[in-house]
N, C-alpha and C positions, 0 to 999 in steps of 0.2 A: 409392483408393490408386494411386499411380504406379509404374511397372515401372522400376526401376533399370537403367541401360544399362551394358552392361559394354564397356570401351575395350580393343581388341586391343594386346597388347604389341608394342612397336617391334621389328622385326628386327634382329638384330646385323649389323654390318657384317665381312664377313669378308676376310681378305687372300687373293691368289690361291693361295698355297700351303698353306692350311688346309683341312681337310675341314669340311664343314657339320656342326654339333653335332646330336644327335638332336633332333627336335622335342619340345617341351614345352608343356603347358598355359598359356594366356595369364592373367596374374593380373589381377583386376579393379581398377581404379582407384577412388580415392576418388569416391562419386557426388556429382553435382552438389547444391549445396545444395536447389534445387527439388524434386529427385527424392527427398530423404531422407525417411523415415516415422519419426516418433517413437512408440515403443511404450511403454505403461504399464508399470511395475515397482512391485512393493509397497515401501513406504517405511516401516518401523516407526519410531515417534515415542518419545523418552523421556518424555513426559509423563504423568503419573498418570491412573488410569482415569477420573477425574472431573475435567476441566479445560475451558476455554474460552479466549475472547479471545486467540487467537493472533496473534503477530507474526513474520514470517518475513523475515530479511536476509541478501544474499549480500555478504560482505565483500571487498574488493579482492585479499585476499591468498588466495582460493580457498575460505573457509570458509563455511558457513552458520550462522547464529544464529536460535534459535527461542525466543521467550518466551510465557509463557502465565500464567493465573492459576488457582490451585488453591483449593479451599475449606479452611480450617482451622477449628479449635475457637474458635467466636465471631468469626472474620473470614476474611481470606484471605491467600494467599501469592503473590507474583510470583516465578515461577522461570524460568530459562533453561538452554539447553544449546547447545554448538556442535560442529560436525564437526571431525575431527582431517584430517591432510593425506591420509588414505586414504578420507575420506568418511564414517568411522564415528563415532557420537555419543560424545561424551566424557560423563562423568558429570554429571547435572544439579545445578545449584546455585540457592540461593535469594538473591535480590536484596533482598527486603524481606518483612516480615510485618505486617498492620494489622488493626485492629478497627474504623476508622472510615473506612475507603476508599467512594469511589463506584464501583461496579462494575457495569455493563450491557453490553448486547449491541453497542452502536454506539460508545460512546466508550471506546476502549480503549488500554492501556498499549503504548509501543513500546520498541524496543532499538537501539542504533547503536553504530559502532566509529568512531574517528577513527585518523589514520595513526600517532600516538604509540603506539598499542597499547591506549589506554584504550576501556573501554566505558562507555556512557551507557543510562539507562534513566529511565522516568517513570511515575508512576501518578497517579490522582485521589485526593485527600484532602478528606474533607468538612470545610466551614468553619461549617456551623450546621445547625439541626434541619431547615430546609427541605429536601425531596428533592433539589432541583436547586442546591444550594449547595456548591460544592466548588472546590478550587484543584488546580494543577498542581504536583506534587512531583517533583524532579529529583535524581538521584544519579549518582555517577561511579565508576568502579573502575580502579585502575592496576595491579592485579595479576590480571587475567583473571577477574575475578569472584569472587576468594576473599573480598574485602571491598569495602565499598562506602562511600562518604561519608555523613555526616548528610544528610538529605534537605533541599533547599532549595526554597522556593517561587517558581516561576518567575513568577508574578503577584503583586505585592506592593501591590496597591491596597486590600486590605482590605475588600472588600465581600463581602457573603455573597450572591454570584451565581454563575452558572455560567461555567467557565472550563475548557476541554478542546478535544478535537478537535486533538490535536496532531501536526505534523509535526517531524522531526529530519533534520539533515543535516550532514556534515563542513563546516565553515566555513573551516578551515585544519588544519594538521598537529595541532594539539592544541586547536582550539575547535570547539565545537558550534553549529550555528545552531538554532533553534528557532522555530516560528509556532504560534499557538495563536488559538482564537476566544474572545473576552473579553466577559464580561458586565456590566463595571463601570458602563457607562452605561444599562444595562436596570433598575437598581433603582429600585423607586417612592420617591417622596419620602416620607421618614419612616419608611420600613419598615426592620426590622432583621433580617427572616428570610429575604430573598431573594426573587427572583422566582418565582411559581409557574411550574411548566412548562406548566399549562393556558393560562394567559395567554401564556406564552412561544410556545406553538404557534400560537395564532390571533392574536397581534398586539395583544391588547387591554390596556390598563393599563400599558404600558410608558413609563418615562420617556424612554427612548431605544432605539438599536439595538444589537444584537450587532456587536462590530467585530472586526477580525483585527489581531493584534499580532505583532512579531517581536523577537527578540533574540540576543545571543551569550553562551556563558559559556565561560571558559577553563578552564585546568587547575586552576586555584585556585577554580573556581565563581566567579569575579568577572563580574558583568554587564556588558554592554557593547552599544551601538548600539541600545538599546530604542525602538520607535518604533511608532505606530499606521499600519498599512498601508492599512486600509479601515475607514471609519467606519460603513458598513452592509453586512453580510453576511447570508447565510442562517444561521439560529441554530443549527442542529445537523446540519450535513453534514460529513462528514470532509474535511480538508485533506490534501494530498500534495506532495512536493517531490522534484526530481530534479536532479542536477548537470549542467550543460552546460559547453561549452567557454566561454561566456561568463558563467559564475556559476550559482547555484542559480535553478531555475524553480520556482515555487510556484503551485500551483492550487487552486481553492476555488469554491464556489458563490456568487456574488454576489446582492444583492438590490436593488431599485430602490423608490423609494416608492409605485410602482403595482403592486408585487409580481412583477416579471418576475425569475425566479430562474434565469439562465443561468450558465455556467461562465466563469470569469475566470482568465486566466495573467498572472503578473507575474515578471519577471525581477529578482532581487535583485542587481544589479550596482553598486551605489552610486549609480546615476541616480535622480532623482526622477520617472521617466515613470510614469503610472498604469498599472494593470493595463489588459489587453485582454481583450474578449470571445473566447472561443475560436471559437465560432460563434452566431449570433443565433437561437436556437431560439425565443425569445419566450414562454417557458414562463411563464404566470402561474398563480402558485401562492399561496394565502393561507396556507399553513403550510407548515413544514419538511418535506421529503420523506425526510429521513435517509438520502441517499444520494449521497456526495460523489464527486467525480472521482478518477481516478489518472492519474500521468505518470510516464514513463520517458524517458531521455536517454542519448545517445551522441555526444559531440562537439558538432557543430552541430544533429544531428537529434535530434527531441523527438516523442514521441506523447503524446497527452491521450485518455482514455476516460472517458465518461461516460453516466448514465441522464438520460432527460427524457422527460416525458409531455405535451408540448406538443400541442395539438389532442386532447387526451385519448387518445393513443396510447403507450402504453409503449415506449420505444426505447432501445437501446444504440447509441453511436456512438463512432467514434474519428476523430481527426483528427492530421494530421502536419504538424510544422515543420520547414523546412530552415535556419533562422536562430536556432534557439536560443529559439524562443518568441516572437520579435518579432512574426511572422506565422503564420497557420495556413491549409492548403488547405481546401477544402470536405470537410465529414466524410463519412465511409463509415459506412452503417448496417450494423452488425454483427449485429443481432437486433431483433425488433420483434412487439410482439403482447401479449395479457393476460398471457400465461405468463412474460414477462420482468420480473425482480425487479431487475436491476442488480447492486449490491454488486459493482463491477467492480474488478481489479486488472490491471496491465499491466507488461510487462517488454520490454526492447529489446537484442538482441544484433546483431553485424554482419552476420548473415544473416537475422534474422527479428523480427517484433514478435508477441509472445505476448499474449494477452487470456484472461482468467479471470472468470467471472461466474456469476450464479445465475438458475434459472428455477424456477417452481412452476405446475403444472397440475393436473388432476384425478387425476393418477397420483402426485403428490408433487413434492418439491423434487429438482432436480439441481445438480450443479456441470458447468459446461461450459468447454471449452478449445479456443481457436483459435489459428493460427499463420498469419502475413501475411508477405509479401516486406516488407523495411524501408520501402519507399516507399507500402506498401498498395495497391500496383497488382493483387495477385492473392492469393487464398487459398490457403496451401499446405495445411492440414490442419484438421480440425475434429472433436472427440471430446468423448463424454459422459466426464466423470472418475469420476462416482459417483451413485447413486442414494441418496436420504437418507430416513431414517425421520422425521426431525424436520419440522416444517412453521414456518411463520411466522418471527419474528424471532429466536427463541431460536438458530437455527443461524449468526446472526452474518454475519461477512464472511471469505470464503476469502482466502487468501493465496498469492502466486506470487514465486518467486525463481529467477533463472538462475544456475548457477555450473558451471564446467567446459564439459561438452558436453551438459549436460541441464538440464531444468526441473524444479522442485520446487514442489509444491502441498500446501498444509495447509487443512483446513477442520474445522468443528465439526459433529457430528451429535448429535441428542438420541434417546436410547434408553430407553424407560421412564422417561422424565422426567428422565434424568441426561444432561449433555453430556459428550462426550468427543472428542478430536482425532483426525482421521485424516489419513494422509499418503500421496502418490504420487510417484513420479519418472518423468519421460519421457526417455528416452535414445534417441539414433538407431540405427535397426536396421541390422545389417550388410548 
């Protein structure tokens, strides 16, 4: 912890005929950014006692959106809540309820807002009896979440294969951009049941590779600009997107024919340029690690964080771009060793890059938070957010968002076999 320097108050200029005023205590000025320490505060959440698969989003107008899945009789409900102007939670609302959804720890729903005031959300809808045969369902609300449009399938290929690991971003004032991993090319010849995840994981028996596709949807849910962005990607790692001054920047885990699975960044600015490797870790991995990258941007600056186990060393890295993702500097190692799980999230403000990730050792799992200078030149603070009772995959992926002068964190813990959401806020100490 760094000491906050106090700056003496400037002396008042006095005229020759005035008596000097009585001396008074100097008031401290606002501490420099590098000297600030962010302290943890409790942040109660509006979710039910049993809930999981959180998504946390900061909106441009200063609100925070939280979405999650709750169990329902015979199915699941996707619910959300938003904060008001004072930061207090408004009553939670239901987006949708379903009995044939695909719900798991890694491929989770997302919520987004566009500048016209609309809310958007997606979930995963089963398309066949095979475990990993499901589609991406998208809905829109124009009244703050009180009602939602009928669901539309984002992927319309009609194959009983895997479609998911979605990223959402505002493509214009009233248009949503969406990217997803698409398994239409993985279906075996003559198979109607969808690709099995066992084959999906070890790459045997596939007719083709998982691909990455993008599209836009306008206020009337009309599809536009759909295209295949990458014909061969890692099968089940999360994608992420952030808005730069030059357009959306999409990041995902790539895959080569010789099974190198490094992180790719591609700016969606209308150009036909292929994606770029953020850093050549050269991680050769014969199966999907289910551990995707995270990206945040502010103007021309962008940061990407990711997990790799190249050379059999679990490592968490972060790299910075000063040109909206066209190039990246050499990465910084954030954490390393057998305890590193990854499952990273990242956020970027004017004065700091924030990183959130998970570790697990003999003492259990923990959620970690670090704050760096925006150019990653120095670490400003590192804290343990929480120790978890849950272990393994059931604790899912923690979420990070910046709003106002604070950082908000949501994670899943599992107690007595039941998942529940927990939250914390980090605010600058006086």
